[in-house]
C-alpha positions in Angstrom: 93.6 89.2 131.4 92.9 88.2 127.8 95.4 88.1 125.0 97.0 91.4 124.1 96.0 93.8 121.4 99.1 94.3 119.1 99.7 97.5 117.2 102.4 98.2 114.5 104.2 101.4 115.4 106.5 103.5 113.1 105.9 107.1 114.2 103.8 108.2 111.2 100.5 110.0 111.7 98.7 106.9 110.5 100.5 104.9 113.1 99.5 107.3 115.8 95.8 106.8 114.8 96.4 103.1 115.0 97.9 103.3 118.5 94.8 105.3 119.7 92.4 102.8 118.1 94.4 99.9 119.6 94.3 101.5 123.1 90.6 101.8 122.9 90.3 98.2 121.7 92.4 97.0 124.5 90.4 99.0 127.1 87.1 97.6 125.7 88.4 94.0 126.0 90.2 94.4 129.3 93.4 93.3 127.5 97.0 94.5 127.5 98.4 96.6 124.7 101.6 95.6 122.9 103.4 98.3 120.9 105.6 96.7 118.2 108.3 98.4 116.1 110.2 96.4 113.5 113.0 97.7 111.4 115.6 96.4 109.0 118.1 97.5 106.3 116.3 99.7 103.7 116.9 97.4 100.8 117.2 100.0 98.0 120.2 101.4 99.8 122.1 98.3 100.5 125.6 98.7 99.0 126.9 95.6 97.1 129.1 93.6 99.4 128.3 95.9 102.3 128.8 94.8 105.9 125.9 93.4 107.9 123.7 96.1 109.3 124.1 96.8 113.0 121.2 99.0 114.0 123.1 100.3 117.1 125.7 101.9 115.0 123.0 104.0 113.3 121.4 105.0 116.6 118.3 103.2 115.3 117.7 101.6 118.7 117.4 105.0 120.4 115.1 106.3 117.6 112.9 103.2 117.9 112.7 103.6 121.7 111.7 107.2 121.3 109.1 106.3 118.7 107.6 103.7 121.1 107.8 106.1 124.1 105.7 108.6 122.1 103.3 105.9 121.1 102.9 104.8 124.8 102.1 108.4 125.8 99.4 108.5 123.2 98.0 105.2 124.4 97.9 106.3 128.0 96.1 109.5 127.0 93.3 107.3 125.5 93.3 104.4 128.0 95.4 105.2 131.1 94.5 102.0 132.9 95.6 99.6 130.1 98.8 97.7 130.7 101.2 98.7 127.9 104.4 97.0 126.8 107.0 97.8 124.1 108.7 95.5 121.7 111.5 96.5 119.3 112.9 94.0 116.8 115.0 93.8 113.7 113.0 92.1 111.0 110.5 92.4 108.1 107.5 94.1 109.6 104.8 91.9 108.0 106.6 88.8 109.3 107.0 90.4 112.8 103.3 91.3 113.0 102.3 87.8 111.7 104.3 86.2 114.5 102.9 88.6 117.0 99.4 87.7 115.9 99.9 84.2 117.2 99.5 85.4 120.8 97.2 88.4 120.1 93.4 88.9 120.1 93.7 91.7 117.4 96.5 93.2 115.3 96.0 96.9 114.5 97.8 98.7 111.7 97.5 102.1 110.1 96.7 102.7 106.4 99.9 104.4 105.7 103.4 104.2 107.1 107.1 105.1 107.0 110.1 103.2 105.9 109.5 99.4 106.0 105.8 100.0 106.9 105.3 102.2 103.8 102.4 101.0 101.7 101.6 98.3 104.2 98.1 98.1 103.1 98.7 98.5 99.3 98.9 95.6 96.9 99.6 92.1 98.0 101.0 92.9 101.5 97.6 93.7 102.9 96.3 90.4 101.6 99.3 88.6 103.0 98.9 89.9 106.5 95.1 89.4 106.7 95.3 85.9 105.1 98.1 84.7 107.4 97.6 86.5 110.7 96.3 84.2 113.4 93.8 86.8 114.7 91.6 89.5 113.2 93.4 92.5 111.6 92.1 96.0 112.2 93.0 98.5 109.6 92.6 102.1 110.8 91.3 104.4 108.1 88.5 106.8 107.4 86.6 108.4 110.2 88.0 107.8 113.7 84.8 108.8 115.6 83.5 105.8 117.7 79.9 106.1 116.6 77.4 104.5 114.3 76.7 100.8 113.8 79.2 97.9 113.4 78.9 97.0 109.8 79.2 93.3 108.9 79.6 92.0 105.3 78.0 88.6 105.3 78.1 85.6 102.9 77.4 81.9 103.3 81.0 80.7 103.2 82.4 78.9 106.3 85.1 81.5 106.6 82.4 84.1 107.3 81.7 82.6 110.7 84.7 84.2 112.3 83.7 87.6 110.9 80.2 87.2 112.3 81.5 86.2 115.7 83.9 89.1 115.8 81.3 91.6 114.6 78.8 90.5 117.3 81.5 90.8 120.0 82.6 94.3 118.8 79.0 95.5 118.8 78.5 94.1 122.3 81.7 95.7 123.6 80.9 99.1 121.9 77.2 99.1 122.8 76.5 99.6 119.2 73.9 98.3 116.7 75.0 95.6 114.3 74.1 96.2 110.7 74.5 92.9 108.7 74.7 93.3 104.9 74.5 90.6 102.3 74.8 91.6 98.6 73.2 89.2 96.2 73.1 89.1 92.4 72.8 86.5 89.7 75.9 87.8 87.8 79.4 87.3 89.1 80.3 90.3 91.1 84.0 90.3 90.7 83.6 89.9 86.9 80.8 92.5 86.4 81.3 94.9 89.2 81.7 97.9 86.9 79.7 101.0 86.1 77.0 98.8 84.4 76.5 95.1 83.8 77.0 93.8 80.3 73.7 93.4 78.3 74.0 89.6 78.3 73.8 89.4 82.2 70.3 88.9 83.4 69.1 89.2 87.0 66.1 87.9 88.9 65.9 90.6 91.6 63.2 88.9 93.6 65.1 85.6 93.7 68.3 87.4 94.6 66.6 89.3 97.5 65.0 86.1 98.8 68.5 84.5 98.7 70.0 87.4 100.5 67.4 87.2 103.3 68.0 83.5 103.6 71.7 83.9 104.0 71.3 86.6 106.6 68.8 84.5 108.6 71.0 81.4 108.4 74.4 83.0 109.3 73.1 85.2 112.1 70.9 82.7 113.9 73.4 81.3 116.4 75.2 84.5 117.3 71.8 86.2 117.8 71.0 83.7 120.5 74.4 84.3 122.2 74.2 88.1 121.9 70.5 88.6 122.6 71.3 92.1 123.9 72.8 93.3 120.6 70.4 95.0 118.3 70.7 93.5 114.8 69.5 95.2 111.6 69.5 93.0 108.4 70.1 94.6 105.1 69.6 92.3 102.1 70.8 94.1 98.9 70.5 93.2 95.3 73.4 94.8 93.6 77.2 95.1 93.7 79.4 94.4 96.8 82.0 97.1 96.6 79.8 100.2 96.2 77.3 98.9 98.7 79.8 98.3 101.5 81.7 101.5 100.8 78.5 103.6 100.9 77.3 101.8 104.0 80.6 102.4 105.7 80.0 106.2 105.7 77.7 105.8 108.7 79.5 103.0 110.5 82.2 103.0 113.2 83.7 99.7 112.0 83.4 97.4 108.9 84.0 93.7 109.5 84.6 91.2 106.7 85.9 87.6 106.4 89.2 86.6 105.0 87.7 84.2 102.5 84.2 84.0 100.9 82.0 83.0 98.1 80.2 85.1 95.5 81.0 88.8 95.8 83.3 88.1 98.7 85.4 85.5 96.9 89.1 86.1 97.3 88.1 89.2 99.3 91.7 89.9 100.4 93.3 89.2 97.1 91.2 90.9 94.5 89.5 94.1 93.6 86.9 94.0 96.4 89.6 94.2 99.0 91.4 97.0 97.2 88.2 99.0 97.1 87.5 98.5 100.9 91.0 99.2 102.0 91.3 102.3 99.9 87.7 103.7 100.0 85.9 102.4 103.1 85.0 105.4 105.2 85.6 103.8 108.5 88.2 101.3 110.0 88.1 97.8 108.5 88.5 94.5 110.3 89.5 91.4 108.4 88.6 88.4 110.5 89.7 84.8 109.8 89.6 81.6 111.8 92.5 81.5 114.3 94.1 78.4 112.8 97.1 77.6 110.7 98.1 80.1 108.0 96.5 79.8 104.6 98.8 78.1 102.1 
């Protein structure tokens, strides 16, 4: 048995989709599934000088148990042979999921939530979880149909290696084609990724395409040897990162990117590129980072 797949559960429709996706992921990997529900005092309603919160007095424990029981039923409908466990804790959900990621192979979350999970993937919280989790983070959004290629956003930064490895593994497990995309341009993508580039930005399209092809060949060389059975399609693009990946995601079953990068992927989980992917990607998104100490 490999490490477990962990999924954040709060009873919302988005959470239900995450549970189903996590169950499928666990089944593919031959892993266990861990259902995690975290709750705490809703901070806007804390009365000044109020007593410490005891969740048992609010019947929150029973509510959480019921939420997890419903989630377990959903998981068993999708993957009846997967070993499923429940975990209820009082705490800040992002911290709870970060801790759980230390013994997980994947953490799965929905794109919307309830209570403490509300806006989990909006603003800096998404960047925090993806940057500090000790394993890849799978964000369930867009189409849920398990079809199409696994889409990989490639750059030449060292942090991309984990995304490449994860994408090859997922394509192998799913029996899917791997579509590797590198977007190259002579202008700074984060700075000029608007409707049109300023007139003072010049581009050498031929040089950019040659560079994109070189990056793809270099980054994909070793995994291609290990996963010789995976069909790989390279897509060198001269243009802008965000619209390219969002458009390509329409035909993909999964989009995989790294937690750090250079060029268009620089600060992927902290800037405008990540916001575009998390809000506009048309399939689930995986943010993969090296399973080492958290980023400072």
